[in-house]
C-alpha positions as CSV (number, residue, x, y, z in Angstrom):
1,M,5.7,16.4,25.9
2,N,2.2,16.0,24.7
3,V,2.0,13.5,21.9
4,Q,-1.2,13.3,20.0
5,V,-2.5,9.7,19.3
6,R,-4.5,9.0,16.0
7,T,-6.0,5.7,14.9
8,R,-6.4,5.0,11.2
9,I,-7.7,2.1,9.2
10,S,-6.4,1.8,5.6
11,A,-6.9,-0.5,2.5
12,Y,-3.8,-1.5,0.5
13,A,-3.5,-3.2,-2.9
14,I,-1.0,-5.9,-3.5
15,A,-1.0,-5.8,-7.3
16,V,1.2,-8.0,-9.2
17,E,1.4,-8.1,-13.1
18,D,4.1,-9.8,-15.2
19,D,6.3,-10.5,-12.1
20,R,6.1,-6.8,-11.2
21,L,4.7,-5.2,-8.1
22,L,2.9,-1.8,-8.1
23,L,4.5,0.5,-5.6
24,A,4.1,4.1,-4.7
25,R,6.8,6.5,-3.3
26,L,5.7,8.5,-0.3
27,S,5.9,12.2,-0.6
28,D,6.5,14.8,2.2
29,A,2.7,14.9,2.7
30,S,2.8,11.3,4.0
31,P,1.0,11.4,7.4
32,V,2.2,8.1,8.8
33,F,5.4,6.7,7.1
34,T,8.6,8.3,6.2
35,P,8.7,10.2,2.9
36,G,10.8,8.5,0.1
37,L,9.9,5.0,1.2
38,W,8.1,2.8,-1.3
39,H,4.7,2.0,-0.1
40,L,1.6,0.0,-1.4
41,P,-1.0,2.0,-3.1
42,G,-4.0,2.6,-1.0
43,G,-4.8,4.5,2.1
44,A,-7.2,5.7,4.8
45,I,-10.8,4.5,4.7
46,D,-13.1,7.6,5.0
47,P,-16.1,7.5,7.6
48,G,-18.9,5.5,6.2
49,E,-16.8,4.3,3.2
50,Q,-16.4,0.5,2.5
51,P,-12.9,-0.8,2.4
52,V,-13.0,-1.8,-1.3
53,E,-14.5,1.6,-2.2
54,A,-11.6,3.3,-0.3
55,L,-9.1,1.0,-2.1
56,T,-10.7,1.8,-5.5
57,R,-10.6,5.6,-4.8
58,E,-7.0,5.5,-3.5
59,L,-5.7,3.5,-6.5
60,L,-7.2,6.1,-8.8
61,E,-5.6,9.0,-6.9
62,E,-2.2,7.4,-6.5
63,T,-1.8,5.4,-9.6
64,G,-4.6,6.5,-12.1
65,L,-5.3,2.7,-12.5
66,E,-8.8,1.2,-12.1
67,L,-9.5,-1.7,-9.8
68,V,-11.2,-4.7,-11.4
69,E,-11.3,-7.2,-8.5
70,A,-10.0,-7.3,-4.9
71,R,-9.6,-10.3,-2.4
72,L,-8.9,-9.7,1.2
73,L,-5.6,-11.5,2.1
74,D,-4.7,-10.3,5.6
75,A,-4.9,-7.5,8.2
76,R,-2.0,-6.2,10.3
77,T,-1.4,-3.4,12.8
78,Y,1.4,-1.0,12.9
79,S,2.6,1.8,15.2
80,A,4.4,4.8,13.8
81,Q,5.4,8.4,15.0
82,R,5.6,11.2,12.6
83,N,5.3,15.0,13.1
84,G,4.5,14.7,16.7
85,I,1.7,12.3,16.2
86,S,1.7,8.7,17.4
87,W,-0.2,6.6,15.0
88,S,-2.2,3.3,15.5
89,L,-2.6,1.9,12.0
90,T,-4.8,-1.1,11.0
91,A,-3.9,-2.2,7.4
92,L,-6.1,-4.4,5.2
93,F,-4.3,-6.0,2.5
94,Y,-6.1,-6.9,-0.8
95,A,-4.8,-9.0,-3.6
96,A,-5.9,-6.6,-6.4
97,S,-6.3,-7.1,-10.2
98,L,-6.2,-3.8,-12.1
99,K,-7.1,-2.5,-15.6
100,G,-3.8,-2.3,-17.7
101,G,-2.0,0.9,-18.1
102,A,1.0,3.0,-17.0
103,P,0.6,4.3,-13.4
104,T,0.3,8.1,-13.1
105,V,-0.3,10.0,-9.8
106,T,-3.5,12.1,-10.2
107,E,-3.9,13.5,-6.8
108,V,-2.3,16.9,-6.3
109,D,-0.4,17.5,-3.1
110,G,-1.2,14.0,-1.8
111,S,0.9,11.5,-0.1
112,T,2.3,9.8,-3.2
113,E,4.8,11.4,-5.4
114,A,5.4,8.4,-7.9
115,A,3.9,5.3,-8.8
116,V,5.7,2.4,-10.7
117,W,5.6,-1.3,-11.5
118,V,8.8,-2.7,-10.0
119,P,10.2,-6.2,-11.0
120,L,9.7,-8.5,-7.9
121,S,13.3,-9.4,-8.1
122,D,14.3,-5.7,-7.5
123,V,12.1,-5.4,-4.3
124,R,14.3,-7.2,-2.0
125,D,15.8,-4.3,0.1
126,T,13.3,-3.9,2.8
127,A,15.0,-0.7,4.0
128,V,13.5,1.2,1.2
129,L,10.0,-0.2,1.9
130,S,7.3,1.0,4.3
131,P,6.4,-1.6,7.0
132,P,3.2,-2.6,5.1
133,A,5.1,-2.9,1.8
134,A,7.8,-5.1,3.5
135,D,5.0,-7.4,5.0
136,A,3.4,-7.5,1.5
137,M,6.7,-9.0,0.1
138,H,6.6,-11.5,2.9
139,M,2.9,-12.4,2.0
140,L,3.9,-12.9,-1.7
141,D,6.8,-15.1,-0.7
142,S,4.6,-17.2,1.5
143,S,1.9,-17.6,-1.2
144,K,4.7,-18.6,-3.9
145,A,6.0,-21.2,-1.3
146,M,2.4,-22.5,-0.6
147,S,1.4,-22.7,-4.3
148,T,4.8,-24.6,-5.0
149,A,4.1,-27.0,-2.0
150,T,0.5,-27.9,-3.3
151,R,1.8,-28.9,-6.8
């Protein structure tokens, strides 16, 4: 069996507003992670594109929302297999502030089929989250614990 290996670097938004997290549901066009999982908005950085530029573009495509500010939080690596391709993914996680509004998927035939604000209290079942989205939940939990400890 000949397995193709691809490397991908992606930028993802961890956007929280009113105790809600912005999530995108992956469509059948998702190249890396299983369709139907809830994922962070964001995606691949194109050649020559800066990570925050990619994040801005992907947010508009996947949610219709505009990025106001982004702060790099963390970077993680993932391995995944989908459609005969073995993926090596590097994910850059950004704390993102967005202009208000209701999320709307604007990209046609892209990897996102829905985008919604989900109450943080409803996002505890990691079985419905992509690995990066599950890690984002841990990052949020850690930041809450650190902010509580410094009070």
